[in-house]
N, C-alpha and C positions, 0 to 999 in steps of 0.2 A: 700507362694511361695519357701522364702529362709527356710523356716524350713522343707520344702518337700527335699531341697537340701541339707542341713546339715543330715538329716536322712540316706539319701541315702548315702554320704560319711561317715558316721559310720557304715554304712551297709557294705557298700564295703572294708572297714578298719576291718570290722570284721571277713569277710567272708577273706581276707588276712591273720590274724591269725588262720583260722582255715585251710585254705592252708598250712602253715609254718609249724602245728602240724601234721597234715597227712606224709609231707615228711620228715618229723624229725620222725615221729612213723614207718617210711617205713624203714629206713634205717635197714638192718643187719648186714652188713660185715662193714671195713674198708672203702673199695673204696669206696661205697653206701652212707658211713656215710661222707666221705668229697664230695662227690656231692650234698648230702641233706644240707649237711653246708653253702656250696655256695649257693643252690637254697632257703633256708631260709633266708638267708643275703638278696637273691635278691628281694624276696617278701615283708621280712621287711622294707627293705627301701622303695618300692614303698606304700608299708602301712604308711609309717611313712609320707611320700608323700601328701597320702591323707588326713589324719589327719590333717597335717599342711594349707594343703589347705584349708578345712574345718572351721579350727579355724581362719585363715585369713580373712575369709569374713563377 
């Protein structure tokens, strides 16, 4: 059961990384680039929280 939970957390972390890559890749102009940077930062923080939670279990 613990292994399944850890696997799910790792999968969620990978999904966050993919979302961040898409958000950054979609930025075409400076304004969109700034919005994408904020989005990537928020997604990155969420991903770190997920990964740290997985480590602390």
